[in-house]
N, C-alpha and C positions, 0 to 999 in steps of 0.2 A: 334363144337358140336351143335346139333340142340336144345338141351335143352327141354323145355316144349312147344315150339312152334309147330304148326301143319306142318310147312315146314321149310326147311333150305334156307335162302335167302342171306347168306354170300358167298363171294368168296375171293380168295387170289392168289398171284403170287410170284414166286421165280425164278430169272434168274441170274446165277452166272457170265455169260460173256455176257453182253448186246450188246457190239459192234459186237462181232463175230456172234451172233445169229440173230440180228435184224437191225443193221445199214447197210449202203450201202457198207461197206468195204467187202473184200473177207471173206468167211466163214472159217477163220482159227483162232486158239486161239490167243487172244490178249496178248501182253506183260504183265506179272503180275503187273509190276509197273504202267501200264496205264489202267488196266482192271477196268471196272465198273460193279458192281452187282446191281440188282434191286429187291426190295421186296415191296409187296403191300397188303393191307387189304381193302376189299370193303364190307361194311355193307348195304345190300339191305333193302328196305321197299316198301310195296305195290306190292310185287312180286320179282322174282329173275332174270328177264331177263336183266335188266340194269347192275346189279352186275356181272352176268356171262359174259356179254360183256366186262365190265371193266377189270375183271380178266384175260380175254383172250387177251385183246387188248391195254390197256393203255401203257404198256411197249413198245410194238411194235410202237405205234403212237409217243411216246416220242422220241424213237430212230430214227425216220424218220424226225424229225424236222430239219430245216436248222440250228437252233441255237445249236442243239446237235452236228452236224457235225463241228461246229465252236468251240466246247468246252464250250459253255455257257449253263451249265446244269441247272442252275436256270431258265433261260428263256425257255429252252426246256421243263421243267416240266410245267411251266405256259401255254406255247403254246399247249403242249400235252393234258392237261386237257380240254382246250376249244375245241381242235380238236376232242377229244373223244366225247364230247357233240354233235358236228356237225355231226360226223360220224353216231351216233345213229339217230339223227333227220332226216338225209337225206336217211336213209336206209328204204325202203318200208316195210320191215318186222316189223319195230317198229313204224309204222305210228300212231297207236292208243295206244301206250305203255304209261302206267301211272306210272310205277314204277321208282324208283331212287335209288341211293346208295351214301354212303360216299366214300371217297378215301383218305387213308393215305399211302403214299409211301415213300420209301427212295432209293436213289442212293448212293452207297458207293464205294469210291476209296481207294487207299492205305493210303491216308492222310486226307481224308475229307468225310463228310456225308452231303448230301442234303436231306432235308425232305420237302415234299409237302403235304398239307392237305386241304381238303374241306369236312366239316362236323364235326361230333363228335367222330370219331375214333381217336386214339391218338398214338403218337410216343414218347417214353421215353427212355432216355439214362441212363444206370447204370454206375455211376462214383465212383468206390471204394465203392459201396453199397449205394450211394446217388442218388436219382432220379433227373435228369435234363430234364425238358420238352423241346422237340424239336418241338412240335406242340401245338396249342391252339384250344379248342373246339369252333366251330361256332354255337352259340346258338342265337335264335331270340331276346332274351332279352338283349344281349350285345349291348352297346350303338352304336357302329359303324355299327353293323349288322342291328339294329333297324332303324337307320337313312336311310340306303340304302333301306330297305324294304318300309319304309314310302314314300321316294322320288319316288319309282317306282309305287306307288299306292296301296301298300299292307298295312297290319296292323298286329300287334302282339296281340294275345288274349290268356291268360292263358299260356304264354310261347311258343306259337305255331304260325307259319306263317299262317296268315288268319284263325287262329283257328284250323289249320290242321296239319302242318308239324313241328316236334319238333327240326329241325335243319335248319340253314339258308343258307348253301351252300351244293351243291350236284351235282353229275352227273345225268342227267335225270330230272325227275320232271318237264316236259315241260309245265305243266299247269301254272307254276309260271314264265314262260319265254316267255310270249306272247306279249311283248311291242316292236314293230318293230322300234320305234324311239330311243330305248335305246340300248347301247352296251351290250354284254354278261356279262361284269363285273357289269353293273348297274341294272340288272334284279332283281325282287323280291327275287328269289333264283338264285345263280350263281355257276358255276363250277370252277370259278377262284380261285386258291389255294393261301394260304400263303406259302412261302418257307423260311425255316430256313437253314442256312449253318453253319456247325460246323467243326472246325479243330480238328482232332483226336489227343489225347495224350495218354501216357502210362497208365493213370488212367482210361481211358474209357474201360469198360469191355464188355458190350453187349448193344444191342438195342432191345427194345420190341415195337412191333406194335400190337395193338389189338383194337377190336371194343368195343362199350359201354357196351356190355354184360359183359365184364370184369371190365371196369372202373366204372360202376354203383355199383359194389360190393366191389371193392378194390381201395384204393388210389394208386397213382403212386408210392409213397415210399414203401408201403406194397408189391406191385408187384415186385419191384426191390429187396427188401430184400428176398422175397420168391424165386425168380429166382436165386439169388446169393447163397442161401443155397443149392438149388438143384445142382448147378454147383460144389460147394465145396464138395458135396456128390458124385460127379462124375456121376450124372444122365445124360442120353441122353437129349438133348434139347426138343425133342418131348415129352419125358416122363414128363418133367417139365411143359410143356404146358398142358398136360392131367391132371396132379395133380392140377394145378391152376384152370382149368375149373371145376374139381370135387369139389374143395373147394368153388367155386362160385355158383355151381348149387343148387337151392333150393330143399329142401327135398320133396316138393310137389308143385302143381301148384296153390295153394290157393291164394298166394299173387298176381299172375298175372303179376308181374313186376320184381322187383329185384331178380336175380337168375333164372329167367325163360326164358330169351332171348336166341337167337342164340349167340354162342360165337366162335370167331376166334382170335387166338393169334399166333404171329410169334416171335421167339427169334433169333437174329443174334449175334453170337459170334464175337467179334472184336479181332482177333488174334494178330494184330500189329507185324507181322513178325514171330510169334511163330508157332510151330506146334500145332495141336489140344491138344495133351497131355500136352505140356508145358503150354498152356493157362489154362487148367483145373488145373494143379498143382500150377500155380501162384495164381489163385483165391483162391484155397484151403489153400495155405500158408498164404495169406493175412487174410482170415477169421480166421484161427487158431491163428494168432498173434493179432487178434482184430483190424485189420486195416480197419475200416469202418463198418457201420451197416450191420446186417445180421439177417434173421429170426432165431428163435430157432432151435436147432438140429433136433427136431421131424419133422420139415418141410422138412428135407432131405430124408424123407421116403415116398414111394408111399402109397396111401390110400389102395392099395390092400395088402400091407405089414401088417401081423396080429399084429405087434407091433406098427403100426402107430396110432396116435390119430386122431379121427374125429373132434376134437374141432377146432374152428377157431377164435382166439382172435382178428383178424384184422377186 
């Protein structure tokens, strides 16, 4: 959703069979027990070019890493983020490009989730209605981030890198990556991601990846409860995303901030060997039995439903 901004600078990606489509193996469906899916959200700033490049290429670049072929997904994500930065920097089309973007991505197998993050987009796991963070926002005022920025010759002023950028890691933003004596990981702003690895269990119901246009308006727990209610009401996942963004959207642009930003949200259902219908039914049964937190029943209605409430207690 573009929101009240004059342009849409977000991008996203969803690839259900990463090996078959983009790795060096033959283009044939991967064994479901070994298949890897990829999802990503890229929140652009200063323009949309870097975000669009990331949305089209990060998953391809990750899948081409030597570490990916060796099965080291964590290292492939780290290598892939930095390789994406290099690919943009070395492309003449982006020679004078000043934009950048966050990157919050997940690789999901039958038994495991890998989440990589650079910036302040966020990945949150819904575990029987409880939010479990799988990423952590990279803000300039965080002690570790601030120390790196200072060591590289930068400063933090009013919560911004050099008084300008409100996040401390990003793809692009090359004006903050100009110290040739420093490694990519040591620059004022770096694309190097944190990676979290999570072993899936039967309690894990879904994963939400979204940009700060959502998280500035809602807590992680509120989002998980909202999504869970929509699933219990048997709503399509795209509809739940639409309803969440409608709830976040400011009624006018006067605030200029909260509720006015671009919004991108991806929900990934974790079927755990079930069919889609069985997954919906299991969550609905858990909610009906009070097994874990959930938003009130009125949040299971679309805003276009005439019986739906426009109030938002979160």
